[in-house]
N, C-alpha and C positions, 0 to 999 in steps of 0.2 A: 580399633575394631573395623572390620571390613564387611560390606554387604556385596557378595558376588552375585551379579544379576545377569539373566538372559531373558530376552523378550522376543516372542514371535508376533508378527502383525498381519493385518489384512493385505498389506501392500497398498499401492495407490499413490495419489499425489502427495507431495511433501507437506507434512503437518496435517494431513487429512487421514493418515493411517489410524487404525484402531488396534488395540492389543487383543490377541487371541489366546495367548498363554504367557505366563510369567513364572519364573523360578528365582528364588532368592535364597542363598546360603549365607548365613551370618558366620563369619570366620574370624577367629581371634589371633590368627597368625600361625596357629598350630593345628587346631581342630575346628570342625563345624559345630557351633553351639546352638544353632537354631536354623529352621528352614521353613520356607513357604513356597508351595507349588500349586498352581491353579490354572485351569482353563478360564477364559474370560469371554463373555458375550460382548462382541464389539458393537452390536446393534447396526451392523452394515455387512454387506457381502464380502467374502474373501476373494481376492484375485485368483484366477484359475492357476496361474503359474506357482502361486504360493501354496495352493492345495497340493499340487504335485510335489513340491519341495518338502513340505512339512508333514503332509498326510492329515492335516487338520482341515475339516470341512464345515460348512455351515450347520449341518445337522448335528454335529458333535457339540456345537456351542449353544444350541437352542435353549438348553436348561442350565447353562453355566452362569455363574454370578456375573452381573454387570460390574464395570470398573468401580462405580461408587460404593459397591458392596464389599469390595476388597481393599479399598483405598486406606482405611484406618489401619489394617494389618500391615500394609506396605510402609506406612509412616512409622509404625511402631518398630518393625524389624530393622528398618534402615536408620533409625534415630541414633545420632552420635556415631554414625559409621561413614566411612568413605566408600562410595559405590565403585566397585571394580567390575569391568566388563571388557569383552573382546570387541573393540570398537565402541568405547564408552560413550563417545559423543552421540551415537545413534540411540542407544538404550536410554541414556539420560534425557535426550531430547523427547523421546516418545513418552517417558514418564512425566516430564514437566508439562507436555502438551495435554495429557489426560488430566492432570491435576489443575491445569489452567482452566479447562472446561468446567471443572467443579468450583472454580473461584478460589482455589487454594494455592498458595505460593510455595511449591515444593523446592527446597534448596538443600543440596548435598554436595560435598567435595567429591571429585571423581578421579579415577585412575584407569588408564587404558592399557590392557595387556598386549595390544599390538605394538604400541609405542615402546613399552618396557622390553618386549621381546627383541625388537629391533636394536635396542641399546645394549641388552645383556646377553643375547644369543646371536652372535654375528654370523653373517654369510649363509643364512637360510635361503633356499630358493623361493620360498613362499612363507608369508606370515599369516595365512588364513588359519583358522582354528583347526580345521580338519587336517591340513598338511603339517602344521606345526606339532600337533599332538602325535601324529604318526611318526614324525621325525624324532620326537623325544620318547617314544614308546609309552605314551600315556594311554591307558585303556579308555575306550569311548564307546558308549552305546546310545541309542536314541538320537542320532545326529539330526540336527535341525529341529529338535524338540527342546523346549526351554530347559527342562531338568537335565537332559543329557549334555547340552552345551554348557550350562552353568557349572555342572559338576566337573567337566573337563577343564573349565577355566579355573576352578578351585585348585586342581592338581598342577596346572600350569603356573598359577600364581605362587604356589608353594616353592616351585623350582626357582622362580624369579626372586623370591625373598631370600633364598639360600645363596643365589649368585650375587646378590647385592651385599657383598661382605662388609662394606663400610657403612651400609644403611644410609647412603646419601642419594643414590640415583632415584630410588622410589620416592623418597621424600621430596626431591626436586621435581618429580614428574606429576605430583598431585596438582590438579586444577581446582583452585578454591572458588567456590560459588560467588564469594564476595570480591574475588580477584585481588586479594590483599597483597600477595607477592608481586603481581604485575604492577599494582599501584605504587608499591615501594620502589620497584625498579625504575619506573618512569619518573618518580619524584627524585630519585638519586641522579638520573640523567640530567634533569633540569637543574639540579644543584651544581652539577659539574661544569656547566657552560656559563661563560661570563656575559655581562650586560654590555657587549661590545659590538661594533660593526664587523660583520664577517659572514662567512659561509659555513654551514654545519652539515654533517653527514650522519644519518641514522643507519646503523648496521644491524643485520640480523645475527643469529647465534653463530653463523659460519663466517662472519666478518664481512659479508657482502653488503655493499651500500644499497639500501632500498629506498632512500629518500634523501634529497638534498634541499636545504633551505637557505635563505639569505635574508639579512635584515640589519638595520642599524642597531637593533637591540636583540641579539641572538637568543638570549634567555627568554625574553617576552615572546618571540616568534615560536621557539620550541615548545614553550608552555601552551601556546595556542594550538599547535599541531597535535600535541599529545592529550589535549583535553577536549578536542572536537568530537562530535558524535556522528559525523557523516560516515558512510560505508567505507570510503577510502581511508579516512583517519583511523577508524577502528581497526582496519587491517594493518596499518602502520603500527599502531599501539600493540597489537597482538605479537607482531614479529620483531618489534624493536628490542635490541639487546644491549647496544652500547652506542656511544656518541663520540664523534671527533669533530674538530672545527679548525678553521683558519681565521685569524684576526687580520683585518686590513684597516688602513687609515683613510681610504678614499673610495668613492662610488665606482670609479672606473675599474679598479681591481676586483671589486665585488661582482660587477657585471661580467668581466672577462672570466673569472674563476668559475662563476656559477654556470654560465652557458657552455663553456668549454668542458666542464666536468659532466654536465648533462649529456653532451654529445659523446663524450668518451665512455662514460659508465652506464648510461641508459638505465637509471634506477627504476625499479618496478612500479613505484607509486608516484612518480612525477609525471606531469603532463609535459611532453617534449614540444617546445615551440619550434615551428618551422619558419625559417627566415628566407625572405626573397633577397638573395645576395646578387647585387649588381657589381660587376667588375669596374672599379673606379679608383684611380690612383690618388695618392695624397698630393698636396701642392708641392711638396718637396720629398725626394726619394729617401733621404737619410737624415734621421733626427732622433732625438731622445725626449720623451715626455717625462716630466718630473712633477710629481704631485705629493700630497701629504703621505707620511709614513705611519707606522703603527704607534710610534711614540715620538717625543721631541728629539730633534737632531737626527731624524731618520727620514728618508724620502722613498717614495715608491716610484719605480722607473719602468718605462716601456720602451724597448729598443726597436726602431724601425730602420731597416736597411734594404735598399733596392725595392722600395715600396712594399715590403713584406714585414709583418710583425715577427721579429726574431724570438722575443721572449719578454718576460717581465720579472721584476724582483725588487730588491731593496738596497739602498746605500746608506751609510751613516757618516761618511767622510767626504768632504767636498772634492778632494783630488780624485776620488773614484769616478766621479761623474765627468771628469775631464780626460779620462784615459779610456779610450774605446776598447782596448784589449782587456782591461779589467772588467768593464761593463759586460762584455761578451761572456766572461766567465761567471759573472754574478747572476745573470738572468736565467730563469727556468725556460727551456725551449718549449715552443708551442707546436702541437701536432696539426691542428686544423687552422692553418694560417689564413685561409679565406674567411672563415667565420670570425676569427680574431680581428682581421682587418675591417670587416663589416661593423663589428661592435665598436671598435676604436673610432672609426671614421664618423659613425652616427653620434657617438658620445661627444666628440670634439665639436660637432656642429651645434650642439645644444648646451654644452657645459664648458666652464673654464677650468684650467689646471694651473698649477703654480708657475710653471714656465716650460717652454719648448726650446731645446738646444739643437740647432741645425749643424750638420757636419759638411 
């Protein structure tokens, strides 16, 4: 069951708006089975541009019911319903704010017909309600009034239901107030990553890397990132869709991979560290760094030639490390050699590796 909602407000600062009109059509997927339409006295003045847009003015609302007087009816008509609206985040936020003022925790699942239209009706020039209904030939009256816009959204939603032939897109698009699907998705991501030393990548639904992390226990660190409640962490959690990772056996590789990938990918939610890079050569121009690998009988290697970091990789046979032509084929080339050189040089000043082979 759906409750298709449209709300007009006073305008004003975020979360300080008041409702001036509300329309709710209870829809069973085929027909409207109940409805509620009412002006609402917001107990504050309406912004002048809103008056021009909607035609609703302060005088019209003087004798209208206040929100607390219609709150019970709103709860009843939306109970056990998914709230559907064109730009649902706005209408749902306004409703929740009004109920919060009354001390009532209003919670409903939501569906946005803007997002659904973008998914199911491709290549429209605009997804505003007015232009979308015109493009689809949906009759519309009382534009920018709650009843007119809500009824147009009913007709639009009918079309979207028909277009979703497999009945999967709309189900997937529902935003649950308890975030149960999001929590399950994040839990699955945590389950997929091992308790190993490495670098991990959080991807959005398009596959773009939005965050890179590193730790001696990647599972523990990913769990920390996905459970934090800071603004940045919450944004990561909202957009996180999948996880990938690279396991390493030594801290040098972690450092190289992490900072080189940050430089190359510039993930949206990482803080990018700025290094003061001083041109300084190694004590020897050509050598091979050998350190622990990901497993027994494997080594991690970093190849330096002509005082430049050529690349890094892994070997599992001793003779590979004695043949420079093989090593050159095994290592992954590095783009930002200046940064890599800075990282390796600083690491070697403070840490020991298994061995260094000079050529």
